[in-house]
DRENVEX-692667 format. One line per field, with one value per atom (N, C-alpha, C): x, y, z; atom name. Coordinates in Angstrom, 2 decimals. Atoms other than C-alpha are relative to their C-alpha. Example, Ala and Ser with C-alpha at 12.3 -4.5 7.8 and 13.67 -1.06 7.14 Angstrom:
2
east: (0.89; 12.30; 0.90; -0.82; 13.67; -0.77)
north: (-1.19; -4.50; 1.20; -1.19; -1.06; 1.09)
up: (0.00; 7.80; 0.00; -0.06; 7.14; 0.73)
vopa: (N; CA; C; N; CA; C)
//
This chain:
182
east: (0.77; 5.04; 0.75; -0.75; 7.12; 1.21; -1.17; 10.13; -0.37; 0.48; 8.19; -0.32; 0.34; 6.94; 1.27; -1.25; 10.52; 0.71; -0.62; 11.80; -0.74; 0.81; 8.92; 0.29; -0.26; 9.52; 1.40; -1.36; 13.28; 0.07; 0.01; 12.68; -0.69; 0.73; 10.20; 0.86; -0.85; 12.52; 1.21; -1.17; 15.56; -0.38; 0.47; 13.60; -0.31; 0.29; 12.35; 1.29; -1.28; 15.84; 0.74; -0.66; 17.26; -0.73; 0.78; 14.43; 0.18; -0.13; 14.90; 1.40; -1.37; 18.71; 0.26; -0.25; 18.88; -0.77; 0.77; 16.13; 0.73; -0.74; 18.19; 1.24; -1.19; 21.32; -0.35; 0.43; 19.45; -0.35; 0.37; 18.06; 1.24; -1.22; 21.55; 0.70; -0.68; 22.92; -0.76; 0.82; 20.05; 0.08; -0.12; 21.09; 0.60; -0.56; 21.78; 1.48; -1.45; 25.41; 0.36; -0.32; 25.19; 0.16; -0.08; 24.77; 1.29; -1.26; 28.03; 1.09; -0.91; 30.35; 1.35; -1.33; 33.56; 0.09; -0.03; 32.57; -0.26; 0.37; 31.26; 1.20; -1.12; 34.39; 1.00; -0.94; 36.77; -0.59; 0.63; 34.26; 0.05; -0.04; 34.06; 1.43; -1.39; 37.85; 0.45; -0.37; 38.26; -0.59; 0.64; 35.75; 0.73; -0.69; 37.57; 1.36; -1.34; 41.01; -0.07; 0.10; 39.83; -0.67; 0.68; 37.91; -1.46; 1.39; 34.59; -0.98; 0.86; 33.20; -0.41; 0.32; 33.28; -1.08; 1.04; 30.80; -1.32; 1.30; 27.48; -0.40; 0.55; 25.45; 0.35; -0.43; 26.70; -0.76; 0.61; 25.26; 0.84; -0.76; 26.26; -0.20; -0.04; 26.14; -1.31; 1.28; 22.42; -0.91; 1.01; 19.49; -0.63; 0.59; 18.18; 1.03; -1.07; 21.51; 0.85; -0.83; 23.80; 1.09; -1.09; 26.97; -0.10; -0.04; 26.91; 1.41; -1.37; 30.35; 0.00; -0.15; 31.12; 1.47; -1.41; 34.59; 0.03; -0.10; 35.40; 1.39; -1.30; 38.42; 1.15; -1.25; 41.90; -0.17; 0.17; 40.59; -0.65; 0.71; 38.72; -1.34; 1.21; 35.85; -0.93; 1.05; 32.61; -1.06; 1.09; 29.62; -0.53; 0.60; 27.71; -0.45; 0.56; 26.50; -1.38; 1.33; 22.78; -0.21; 0.09; 22.25; -1.02; 0.90; 19.98; 0.83; -0.69; 20.99; -0.04; -0.10; 22.10; -0.07; -0.04; 22.21; -1.38; 1.26; 19.56; -0.90; 0.80; 18.46; -0.38; 0.29; 18.49; -0.29; 0.24; 17.61; -1.05; 0.93; 16.04; -0.18; 0.12; 16.25; 0.99; -0.87; 17.73; 0.95; -1.02; 21.01; 0.85; -0.91; 23.09; 1.31; -1.32; 26.82; 0.83; -0.75; 28.68; 1.50; -1.44; 32.31; 0.66; -0.82; 34.69; 1.18; -1.07; 37.45; -0.11; 0.01; 37.85; 0.97; -1.02; 40.48; 0.01; -0.19; 40.83; 1.30; -1.28; 44.34; 0.11; 0.09; 44.23; -1.31; 1.24; 41.73; -0.05; -0.03; 42.68; -0.91; 1.02; 39.76; 0.08; 0.05; 39.78; -1.02; 0.86; 37.12; -0.25; 0.33; 36.27; -1.28; 1.26; 32.77; 0.05; 0.22; 31.68; -0.55; 0.54; 30.71; -1.48; 1.44; 26.94; -0.42; 0.44; 25.53; 1.13; -1.15; 29.03; 0.64; -0.53; 29.79; 0.55; -0.56; 32.08; 0.53; -0.53; 33.36; 1.23; -1.25; 36.76; 0.12; -0.13; 37.06; 1.35; -1.26; 40.38; -0.09; 0.11; 40.24; 0.18; -0.11; 39.85; -1.38; 1.16; 37.26; 0.39; -0.36; 37.23; -1.20; 1.07; 35.25; -0.59; 0.69; 32.66; -0.53; 0.56; 30.55; -1.01; 0.94; 28.17; 0.61; -0.51; 28.50; 0.16; 0.01; 27.70; -0.09; 0.18; 27.94; -1.48; 1.39; 24.77; -0.58; 0.47; 24.37; 0.34; -0.31; 24.27; 1.40; -1.36; 27.82; 0.96; -0.98; 29.50; 1.31; -1.16; 31.87; -0.29; 0.12; 32.51; 1.08; -0.97; 34.27; 0.40; -0.51; 36.47; 1.02; -1.00; 38.41; -0.38; 0.22; 38.41; -0.82; 0.85; 35.62; 0.17; -0.17; 36.38; -1.09; 1.04; 33.47; 0.58; -0.52; 34.57; -1.18; 1.11; 32.07; 0.55; -0.43; 32.56; -1.17; 1.05; 30.66; -0.09; 0.20; 29.55; 1.27; -1.27; 33.02; 1.07; -0.89; 34.58; 1.00; -0.85; 36.15; -0.42; 0.27; 36.45; 0.30; -0.15; 35.92; -0.03; -0.06; 36.95; -0.23; 0.28; 35.67; 0.23; -0.32; 37.22; -0.52; 0.45; 35.81; 0.25; -0.17; 36.42; -1.39; 1.30; 33.59; 0.13; 0.13; 32.47; -1.35; 1.22; 29.95; -0.22; 0.31; 28.23; -0.73; 0.67; 27.20; -1.44; 1.39; 23.42; -0.15; 0.23; 22.06; -0.51; 0.44; 21.51; -1.11; 1.09; 18.39; 0.57; -0.48; 19.12; -1.06; 0.94; 17.56; -0.26; 0.29; 15.77; 0.78; -0.74; 17.69; -0.93; 0.85; 16.44; -0.49; 0.58; 14.13; 0.74; -0.69; 15.77; -1.06; 0.96; 13.91; 0.42; -0.26; 13.60; -0.55)
north: (-0.08; 7.44; 0.81; -0.81; 10.22; -0.78; 0.76; 7.93; -1.06; 1.00; 5.20; 0.66; -0.73; 7.79; 0.35; -0.36; 9.01; -1.23; 1.23; 5.44; -0.46; 0.38; 4.66; 0.93; -0.97; 7.88; -0.19; 0.24; 7.20; -1.25; 1.25; 3.64; 0.20; -0.25; 4.86; 0.79; -0.82; 7.57; -0.78; 0.80; 5.29; -1.09; 1.08; 2.46; 0.51; -0.58; 4.72; 0.43; -0.41; 6.12; -1.16; 1.19; 2.62; -0.52; 0.49; 1.70; 0.89; -0.92; 4.82; -0.06; -0.02; 4.69; -1.13; 1.05; 1.26; 0.23; -0.26; 2.31; 1.01; -0.98; 5.35; -0.61; 0.65; 3.25; -0.91; 0.89; 0.72; 0.80; -0.82; 3.48; 0.53; -0.48; 4.84; -1.10; 1.10; 1.43; -0.48; 0.50; 0.76; 0.86; -0.84; 3.52; -0.79; 0.70; 2.27; 0.31; -0.13; 1.81; 1.24; -1.15; 4.65; 1.25; -1.19; 7.18; 0.07; 0.01; 6.16; 0.48; -0.65; 8.55; -0.69; 0.61; 6.85; -1.31; 1.31; 3.53; 0.10; -0.10; 4.78; 0.38; -0.47; 6.55; -1.11; 1.07; 3.55; -0.99; 0.92; 1.35; 0.59; -0.64; 3.89; 0.04; -0.03; 4.25; -1.38; 1.37; 0.46; -0.33; 0.25; 0.24; 0.73; -0.77; 2.99; -0.59; 0.57; 1.43; -1.34; 1.31; -2.04; 0.08; -0.17; -0.64; -0.40; 0.43; -2.00; 1.15; -1.16; 1.53; 0.19; -0.11; 1.31; -0.98; 0.97; -1.58; 0.73; -0.61; -0.62; -0.12; 0.04; -0.09; 1.31; -1.15; 2.23; 0.02; -0.11; 3.54; -0.79; 0.63; 1.81; 0.85; -0.77; 2.87; 0.72; -0.60; 3.54; 0.07; -0.12; 4.57; -1.37; 1.29; 1.52; -1.12; 0.99; -0.35; 0.35; -0.27; -0.75; -1.04; 0.88; -2.31; -0.17; 0.28; -3.98; -0.46; 0.30; -4.02; -0.34; 0.38; -5.87; -0.29; 0.19; -5.54; -0.89; 0.97; -8.52; 0.07; 0.03; -9.44; 0.00; -0.04; -8.74; 0.53; -0.64; -6.68; -0.84; 0.83; -9.54; 0.68; -0.70; -8.02; -0.96; 0.75; -9.73; 0.99; -0.87; -8.31; -0.42; 0.28; -8.12; 1.29; -1.09; -5.83; -0.45; 0.25; -5.67; 1.02; -0.88; -4.29; -0.53; 0.39; -4.36; -0.61; 0.64; -6.68; 0.86; -0.76; -5.21; -0.87; 0.91; -8.31; -0.23; 0.30; -9.54; -0.89; 0.95; -12.34; 0.53; -0.47; -10.32; 1.50; -1.45; -6.77; 0.39; -0.49; -5.02; -0.91; 0.93; -8.10; 0.43; -0.36; -7.53; -1.16; 1.03; -9.45; 0.29; -0.11; -10.08; -0.67; 0.53; -10.55; 0.06; 0.08; -11.72; 0.16; -0.17; -10.88; -1.37; 1.21; -13.66; 0.19; -0.34; -11.90; 1.48; -1.40; -8.65; 0.23; -0.30; -6.96; 1.49; -1.38; -3.75; 0.08; -0.22; -2.64; 1.49; -1.43; 0.67; 0.50; -0.42; 2.51; -0.43; 0.51; 0.76; -1.22; 1.04; -1.40; -0.59; 0.73; -4.05; -1.12; 1.18; -6.55; -0.40; 0.59; -8.84; -0.79; 0.74; -10.21; -1.31; 1.21; -13.60; 0.41; -0.26; -13.82; -0.38; 0.25; -13.52; 0.45; -0.26; -13.75; 0.61; -0.42; -13.23; 1.31; -1.29; -10.07; -0.12; -0.12; -9.48; 1.41; -1.33; -6.34; -0.12; -0.07; -5.46; 1.45; -1.35; -2.46; 0.13; -0.34; -0.90; 1.47; -1.40; 2.23; 0.15; -0.31; 3.71; 0.21; -0.36; 4.08; 1.26; -1.29; 7.70; 0.66; -0.83; 10.23; 0.79; -0.75; 11.87; 1.32; -1.30; 14.99; -0.07; 0.13; 13.60; 0.55; -0.66; 15.51; -0.94; 0.87; 12.78; -1.47; 1.43; 8.98; -0.30; 0.31; 7.62; 0.92; -0.90; 10.57; -0.58; 0.40; 10.00; 0.50; -0.31; 9.97; 0.30; -0.17; 9.90; -0.65; 0.64; 7.44; -0.14; 0.23; 7.08; -0.99; 0.88; 4.48; 0.67; -0.66; 6.16; -0.92; 0.81; 4.34; -0.34; 0.47; 2.45; -1.28; 1.18; 0.02; -0.51; 0.62; -2.38; -1.04; 0.96; -4.21; -0.94; 1.02; -7.46; -0.79; 0.70; -8.89; -1.00; 1.02; -12.14; -0.35; 0.35; -13.03; -1.51; 1.44; -16.44; -0.72; 0.59; -17.04; 0.10; -0.13; -16.41; 1.15; -1.17; -13.17; 1.02; -0.93; -10.77; 1.42; -1.41; -7.06; 0.72; -0.72; -4.77; 1.48; -1.43; -1.28; 0.57; -0.60; 0.78; 1.43; -1.38; 3.99; 0.41; -0.54; 6.23; 0.17; -0.05; 6.02; 0.55; -0.37; 7.44; -0.56; 0.59; 5.34; 0.58; -0.65; 7.11; -0.96; 0.84; 5.33; 0.51; -0.35; 5.26; 0.48; -0.40; 7.01; -1.19; 1.09; 4.68; 0.50; -0.38; 4.66; 0.35; -0.44; 6.64; -0.33; 0.26; 5.53; 1.32; -1.27; 8.36; 0.13; -0.26; 9.97; -0.20; 0.19; 9.05; 1.34; -1.21; 11.60; 0.40; -0.51; 13.81; 0.31; -0.25; 13.82; 1.25; -1.23; 17.09; -0.13)
up: (1.23; 46.17; -1.06; 0.95; 44.57; -0.51; 0.40; 44.57; -1.04; 0.95; 42.76; -1.33; 1.20; 40.27; -0.78; 0.67; 39.50; -0.58; 0.52; 39.14; -1.25; 1.15; 36.79; -1.19; 1.05; 34.82; -0.58; 0.44; 34.66; -0.88; 0.77; 33.47; -1.35; 1.23; 30.87; -0.99; 0.86; 29.49; -0.47; 0.36; 29.60; -1.00; 0.88; 27.96; -1.39; 1.32; 25.16; -0.70; 0.57; 24.65; -0.62; 0.51; 24.19; -1.23; 1.12; 21.84; -1.24; 1.11; 19.70; -0.62; 0.51; 19.36; -0.98; 0.99; 17.70; -1.30; 1.22; 15.27; -0.87; 0.78; 14.26; -0.62; 0.54; 13.88; -1.17; 1.09; 11.76; -1.24; 1.15; 9.58; -0.70; 0.61; 9.01; -0.77; 0.67; 8.09; -1.23; 1.10; 5.67; -1.24; 1.19; 3.23; -1.15; 1.16; -0.29; -0.17; 0.19; -1.29; -0.82; 0.83; -3.84; 0.84; -0.81; -1.04; 0.78; -0.73; 0.60; -0.94; 0.94; -1.18; -0.04; -0.04; -0.06; -0.74; 0.67; -1.64; -1.49; 1.41; -4.99; -0.87; 0.81; -6.24; -0.33; 0.36; -5.95; -1.00; 0.95; -7.83; -1.41; 1.32; -10.68; -0.52; 0.43; -10.74; -0.47; 0.38; -10.87; -1.37; 1.29; -13.76; -1.12; 1.04; -15.67; -0.30; 0.21; -15.14; -0.72; 0.63; -16.18; -1.37; 1.28; -19.14; 0.04; -0.08; -17.89; -0.12; 0.16; -17.90; -1.46; 1.42; -21.71; -0.44; 0.35; -21.66; -0.20; 0.25; -23.17; -1.45; 1.34; -26.29; -0.72; 0.80; -29.03; -1.32; 1.33; -32.29; -0.99; 1.07; -35.50; -1.24; 1.23; -39.15; -0.33; 0.35; -39.60; 1.22; -1.05; -37.43; 0.26; -0.37; -35.54; 0.13; -0.13; -35.70; 1.21; -1.17; -32.71; 0.19; -0.40; -31.27; 1.50; -1.44; -27.85; 0.33; -0.41; -26.20; 1.48; -1.40; -22.96; 0.26; -0.37; -21.45; 1.23; -1.09; -19.27; 0.61; -0.67; -17.17; -0.98; 0.75; -18.51; -1.43; 1.30; -21.44; -1.07; 0.97; -23.12; -0.31; 0.42; -25.13; -0.73; 0.70; -26.15; -0.45; 0.44; -27.95; -1.34; 1.30; -31.17; -0.66; 0.79; -33.93; -0.43; 0.54; -34.71; -1.11; 1.16; -38.18; -1.00; 1.08; -41.21; -1.13; 1.12; -44.04; -1.25; 1.24; -47.36; -1.24; 1.14; -49.57; -0.60; 0.68; -51.98; 0.87; -0.78; -49.64; 1.38; -1.37; -46.40; 0.07; 0.06; -47.51; 1.04; -1.02; -44.51; 1.20; -1.14; -42.24; 1.08; -1.11; -38.79; 0.27; -0.17; -38.40; 1.23; -1.13; -35.27; -0.36; 0.29; -35.75; 1.27; -1.25; -32.66; -0.26; 0.11; -32.01; 0.00; 0.03; -32.99; 0.96; -0.94; -31.05; 0.32; -0.40; -29.16; 1.14; -1.01; -27.02; 0.29; -0.42; -25.03; 0.77; -0.67; -24.08; 0.25; -0.32; -22.23; -0.54; 0.65; -24.39; -1.47; 1.38; -27.66; -0.12; 0.16; -28.82; -1.40; 1.27; -31.55; 0.12; 0.04; -32.51; -1.45; 1.30; -35.43; 0.19; -0.12; -36.03; -0.77; 0.78; -37.25; -1.37; 1.33; -40.92; 0.00; 0.12; -41.46; -1.39; 1.38; -44.98; -0.82; 0.80; -46.39; 0.43; -0.45; -44.37; 1.41; -1.35; -41.40; 0.17; -0.30; -39.68; 0.87; -0.76; -38.26; 0.48; -0.56; -35.90; 0.70; -0.68; -34.84; 0.36; -0.41; -32.75; 1.49; -1.42; -29.30; 0.62; -0.80; -26.58; 0.75; -0.56; -25.41; 0.65; -0.54; -23.42; -1.15; 1.03; -25.61; 0.54; -0.36; -25.38; 1.14; -1.12; -22.71; 1.28; -1.21; -19.44; 1.19; -1.18; -16.88; -0.42; 0.31; -16.77; -0.21; 0.32; -18.33; -1.06; 1.05; -20.73; -1.37; 1.37; -24.48; -0.36; 0.46; -25.95; 1.14; -1.08; -22.53; -0.41; 0.62; -24.21; -1.48; 1.44; -27.95; -0.43; 0.63; -30.07; -1.31; 1.20; -32.70; -0.65; 0.68; -35.35; -1.41; 1.35; -38.61; 0.03; 0.14; -39.43; -1.42; 1.31; -42.27; -0.19; 0.35; -43.89; -1.06; 0.92; -45.56; -0.54; 0.63; -48.04; -1.01; 0.97; -49.93; -0.91; 0.96; -53.07; -0.14; 0.19; -54.34; -0.43; 0.42; -55.80; 1.09; -1.16; -52.34; -0.15; 0.14; -53.57; 1.06; -1.09; -50.62; -0.43; 0.26; -51.07; 1.35; -1.27; -48.20; -0.22; 0.05; -47.57; 1.40; -1.30; -44.73; 0.05; -0.20; -43.27; 1.44; -1.35; -40.28; 0.61; -0.67; -37.74; 1.42; -1.40; -34.41; 0.46; -0.54; -32.48; 1.39; -1.28; -29.55; 0.93; -1.00; -26.36; 0.17; -0.25; -25.89; 1.43; -1.39; -22.81; 0.80; -0.88; -19.88; 0.89; -0.90; -17.75; 1.34; -1.31; -14.63; 1.04; -1.08; -11.39; 0.70; -0.65; -9.61; 1.30; -1.23; -6.78; 1.19; -1.17; -3.31; 0.54; -0.56; -1.71; 1.27; -1.19; 0.89; 1.05; -1.09; 4.21; 0.75; -0.76; 6.09; 1.40)
vopa: (N; CA; C; N; CA; C; N; CA; C; N; CA; C; N; CA; C; N; CA; C; N; CA; C; N; CA; C; N; CA; C; N; CA; C; N; CA; C; N; CA; C; N; CA; C; N; CA; C; N; CA; C; N; CA; C; N; CA; C; N; CA; C; N; CA; C; N; CA; C; N; CA; C; N; CA; C; N; CA; C; N; CA; C; N; CA; C; N; CA; C; N; CA; C; N; CA; C; N; CA; C; N; CA; C; N; CA; C; N; CA; C; N; CA; C; N; CA; C; N; CA; C; N; CA; C; N; CA; C; N; CA; C; N; CA; C; N; CA; C; N; CA; C; N; CA; C; N; CA; C; N; CA; C; N; CA; C; N; CA; C; N; CA; C; N; CA; C; N; CA; C; N; CA; C; N; CA; C; N; CA; C; N; CA; C; N; CA; C; N; CA; C; N; CA; C; N; CA; C; N; CA; C; N; CA; C; N; CA; C; N; CA; C; N; CA; C; N; CA; C; N; CA; C; N; CA; C; N; CA; C; N; CA; C; N; CA; C; N; CA; C; N; CA; C; N; CA; C; N; CA; C; N; CA; C; N; CA; C; N; CA; C; N; CA; C; N; CA; C; N; CA; C; N; CA; C; N; CA; C; N; CA; C; N; CA; C; N; CA; C; N; CA; C; N; CA; C; N; CA; C; N; CA; C; N; CA; C; N; CA; C; N; CA; C; N; CA; C; N; CA; C; N; CA; C; N; CA; C; N; CA; C; N; CA; C; N; CA; C; N; CA; C; N; CA; C; N; CA; C; N; CA; C; N; CA; C; N; CA; C; N; CA; C; N; CA; C; N; CA; C; N; CA; C; N; CA; C; N; CA; C; N; CA; C; N; CA; C; N; CA; C; N; CA; C; N; CA; C; N; CA; C; N; CA; C; N; CA; C; N; CA; C; N; CA; C; N; CA; C; N; CA; C; N; CA; C; N; CA; C; N; CA; C; N; CA; C; N; CA; C; N; CA; C; N; CA; C; N; CA; C; N; CA; C; N; CA; C; N; CA; C; N; CA; C; N; CA; C; N; CA; C; N; CA; C; N; CA; C; N; CA; C; N; CA; C; N; CA; C; N; CA; C; N; CA; C; N; CA; C; N; CA; C; N; CA; C; N; CA; C; N; CA; C; N; CA; C; N; CA; C; N; CA; C; N; CA; C; N; CA; C; N; CA; C; N; CA; C; N; CA; C; N; CA; C; N; CA; C; N; CA; C; N; CA; C; N; CA; C; N; CA; C; N; CA; C; N; CA; C; N; CA; C; N; CA; C; N; CA; C; N; CA; C; N; CA; C; N; CA; C; N; CA; C; N; CA; C; N; CA; C; N; CA; C; N; CA; C; N; CA; C; N; CA; C; N; CA; C; N; CA; C; N; CA; C; N; CA; C; N; CA; C; N; CA; C)
//
């Protein structure tokens, strides 16, 4: 009887041990990728080297206006400017001007917008680290350079106005950190 009891107890303990170990292993494997420190750093380094870290939304000339920059493969840049119109026919209207061309080489950024209501923009400058402390903070990256506004009138005469600008990256929504179990 005692021998049967010990065999039963051994089988019960061994069986529970086997059942618990896979559950712990599964729980360890189910952690989100962000928690795996070794995998996050190379992804960030790759984004920084390719310039994709500079992708995002930046301030533009006036409150409520912005520039969306997307760095794609091999430094090809797409995006658009959303701004308020200044002309007689579009005063105060919200206008989107898509990039006709854009390029990022290292941290040197250039883009030219399509013409909308007789106005186009040409940016030549750099993408740099700004005053933001952490990725996702406001102004973590900034675009510094010369913005040239080209406006054509009804007679097709083009007037260009260049100015030095600094566009700050908008803060990005941060996902809450996972709760630490004790």
